[in-house]
C-alpha positions as CSV (number, residue, x, y, z in Angstrom):
1,M,117.7,113.9,129.6
2,A,117.5,114.2,125.9
3,A,118.0,111.2,123.7
4,P,121.3,110.8,121.8
5,S,121.1,111.8,118.3
6,I,121.5,109.3,115.6
7,E,123.8,110.2,112.9
8,T,122.5,109.6,109.2
9,D,124.6,108.4,106.3
10,T,124.3,109.4,102.7
11,A,126.8,106.8,101.5
12,L,127.1,103.2,102.1
13,P,130.1,102.2,104.5
14,D,132.3,99.2,103.8
15,G,130.7,96.0,104.1
16,F,127.4,96.7,102.5
17,D,128.0,95.5,99.2
18,W,125.0,93.3,99.4
19,L,122.8,96.3,99.2
20,S,121.5,97.3,95.7
21,L,120.0,100.8,95.5
22,D,117.8,102.5,92.7
23,P,119.5,105.4,90.9
24,E,117.7,108.1,92.9
25,E,117.6,106.2,96.2
26,E,119.7,107.5,98.9
27,V,120.8,106.0,102.4
28,V,119.4,107.6,105.4
29,W,120.6,105.4,108.3
30,T,122.7,102.1,108.7
31,G,123.1,100.2,111.9
32,N,123.1,96.8,113.6
33,P,122.1,95.1,116.8
34,H,123.6,97.1,119.8
35,S,126.7,95.5,121.4
36,M,125.1,95.4,124.7
37,S,122.5,93.0,123.5
38,L,125.1,90.3,123.9
39,V,124.7,90.9,127.7
40,P,121.8,88.3,128.1
41,A,123.8,85.8,126.2
42,L,126.7,86.3,128.4
43,V,124.5,86.1,131.7
44,I,123.3,82.6,130.4
45,G,126.4,81.5,128.6
46,I,129.2,82.1,131.2
47,P,127.8,79.7,133.8
48,L,127.2,77.0,131.3
49,S,130.6,77.4,129.7
50,L,132.0,74.6,131.7
51,I,129.8,72.2,129.6
52,L,130.6,73.8,126.4
53,I,126.9,74.8,125.9
54,G,127.6,78.2,127.2
55,L,130.3,78.8,124.8
56,F,127.9,77.8,122.0
57,I,125.4,80.3,123.3
58,I,127.9,83.2,123.4
59,A,129.6,82.4,120.0
60,S,126.0,82.2,118.4
61,A,124.9,85.6,119.8
62,Y,128.1,87.1,118.8
63,L,128.1,85.9,115.0
64,T,124.4,86.7,114.8
65,R,125.2,90.4,115.7
66,E,128.2,90.6,113.7
67,N,126.3,89.3,110.5
68,T,123.1,91.4,110.8
69,E,122.8,94.8,109.3
70,Y,119.8,97.4,108.9
71,V,119.7,100.1,106.2
72,I,116.9,102.9,106.0
73,T,116.8,104.7,102.6
74,T,114.7,107.3,101.2
75,E,112.6,104.5,99.7
76,A,112.6,101.4,101.8
77,L,113.9,99.5,104.8
78,Y,116.5,96.7,104.4
79,K,117.6,93.9,106.8
80,K,120.4,91.5,106.1
81,R,121.3,88.4,108.2
82,G,122.9,85.1,107.9
83,I,126.2,83.7,109.2
84,L,127.0,80.9,106.4
85,S,124.3,82.2,104.0
86,R,122.8,85.6,103.3
87,D,119.1,86.7,103.7
88,V,118.3,90.2,102.5
89,K,114.8,91.6,103.1
90,R,113.2,94.8,101.7
91,V,110.0,96.5,102.5
92,G,109.0,99.6,100.6
93,F,107.6,102.7,102.4
94,E,104.4,102.4,100.4
95,K,103.7,99.2,102.1
96,V,104.3,100.2,105.7
97,Q,101.0,100.2,107.5
98,D,102.3,100.5,111.4
99,T,105.4,100.9,113.3
100,S,106.1,100.1,117.0
101,Y,108.9,99.4,119.3
102,T,109.5,97.4,122.5
103,Q,112.2,97.4,125.1
104,G,112.8,94.5,127.5
105,F,114.6,94.5,130.8
106,F,118.1,94.7,129.5
107,G,117.1,96.9,126.5
108,T,115.6,99.4,129.0
109,Q,118.9,99.4,131.1
110,F,121.2,99.6,128.1
111,G,119.2,101.7,125.6
112,Y,118.4,99.1,122.8
113,G,115.1,97.5,121.6
114,D,113.3,96.2,118.8
115,V,111.4,98.3,116.1
116,D,108.6,96.2,114.3
117,I,107.3,97.2,110.9
118,S,103.8,95.9,109.7
119,T,102.6,96.3,106.1
120,A,99.1,96.6,104.7
121,G,97.7,93.1,103.9
122,G,100.5,91.5,105.9
123,S,99.8,89.2,108.8
124,G,101.7,90.6,111.8
125,V,105.2,91.9,111.7
126,E,106.8,92.0,108.3
127,L,110.2,93.2,109.2
128,R,112.0,93.7,112.6
129,F,115.2,95.6,113.5
130,D,116.4,93.6,116.5
131,S,118.2,95.3,119.4
132,V,118.9,98.6,117.8
133,E,120.1,101.5,119.8
134,D,117.6,104.1,120.7
135,P,114.6,102.3,119.1
136,K,112.1,105.1,119.7
137,R,114.2,107.4,117.5
138,I,114.4,104.8,114.8
139,Q,110.8,104.4,114.7
140,E,110.4,108.2,114.4
141,L,113.1,108.1,111.5
142,V,111.0,105.5,109.7
143,N,107.6,107.5,110.3
144,E,109.4,110.6,108.9
145,R,110.4,108.8,105.7
146,I,106.8,107.6,105.3
147,R,105.4,111.0,105.6
148,A,108.0,112.2,103.2
149,R,107.0,109.7,100.5
150,D,103.4,110.4,101.3
151,G,104.0,114.1,100.8
152,R,105.6,113.3,97.2
153,S,102.8,111.1,96.3
154,R,100.1,113.7,97.2
155,D,102.0,116.2,95.1
156,G,102.3,114.1,92.1
157,D,98.6,113.2,92.3
158,A,97.9,117.1,92.6
159,E,99.9,117.7,89.5
160,T,98.1,114.7,87.6
161,K,94.7,116.2,88.3
162,G,95.8,119.7,87.4
163,D,96.9,118.3,84.0
164,V,93.4,116.6,83.6
165,L,91.6,119.7,84.3
166,D,93.6,121.6,81.9
167,D,92.9,119.3,79.1
168,I,89.2,119.4,80.0
169,L,89.3,123.2,79.9
170,T,91.0,123.0,76.6
171,E,88.4,120.8,75.1
172,L,85.6,122.9,76.5
173,R,87.1,126.0,74.8
174,A,87.5,124.1,71.6
175,I,83.8,122.9,71.7
176,R,82.6,126.6,72.7
177,T,84.4,127.9,69.7
178,A,82.9,125.5,67.4
179,V,79.3,126.0,68.6
180,E,79.8,130.0,68.4
181,G,81.0,129.7,64.8
182,G,78.1,127.3,63.7
183,D,75.6,129.8,65.2
184,E,77.0,132.8,63.4
185,A,77.0,130.8,60.2
186,T,73.2,130.2,60.8
187,V,72.2,133.8,61.5
188,N,74.1,135.3,58.7
189,P,73.9,132.8,55.7
190,P,75.8,133.5,52.5
191,A,74.2,135.7,49.8
192,E,72.5,133.8,47.0
193,T,73.1,134.6,43.5
194,T,69.8,135.3,41.2
195,V,69.4,135.0,37.7
196,D,67.1,137.2,35.7
197,D,65.3,135.1,33.2
198,T,62.5,137.7,32.1
199,E,64.2,138.5,28.9
200,P,64.4,136.0,26.2
201,P,67.6,134.7,25.0
202,A,69.3,136.6,22.3
203,D,68.8,133.8,19.8
204,D,65.1,133.8,20.2
205,V,64.8,137.6,19.3
206,D,66.8,137.1,16.0
207,H,64.8,134.1,14.9
208,T,61.6,136.1,15.2
209,T,63.0,139.2,13.2
210,D,64.1,136.9,10.3
211,S,60.6,135.1,10.2
212,T,58.9,138.5,9.8
213,A,61.1,139.6,7.0
214,A,60.4,136.3,5.3
215,D,56.8,136.7,5.6
216,Q,56.7,140.3,4.1
217,S,58.9,139.6,1.0
218,P,56.3,137.8,-1.2
219,S,53.6,140.6,-0.6
220,D,56.0,143.2,-2.1
221,D,56.7,141.0,-5.0
222,H,53.0,140.5,-5.8
223,R,52.4,144.2,-5.8
């Protein structure tokens, strides 16, 4: 016989004003303890109702069930409990190390049980969904969300590594271009300009001519 399917919700129903979600966080499932989880309290409480203790046991079990709520989102697990006060606990999927479920005698008979969530670095069970309907399916739902988050994390890591490799390749290409440009400049150095200084400056030639002419003039006069 196939297990009954569990419907998932994408919006918060009435009465979940205690839950605060991140902008991109969506609700996957909401629930509370199974109604048949009151059977053990009734079995014990009804015989003791004549001395009022039984009524207290039944009332306590009923109020506890009515004020306990569970939520599974795309990012975390939430549990709210409390009759006169309110206690809200959150465990992110990135911290979940292990999941398990148990069913007692009445749970096996009526289809409910406890789902235990253990975290990395924690001591024992960090969060427990008590007496939820079809605990095996709830455990599978939690594991599915963990795998989905791990898949997103791996994709993000792959993109990060790809960006780093692209940066490294870009730097290597720039270094190669710089090295090749430097080698080409060494092989083909720029042409040097040479100055021909074999001919004397024009001023020196003129001074020589004038001196010769001056030396010859007295000789002509003497003659």
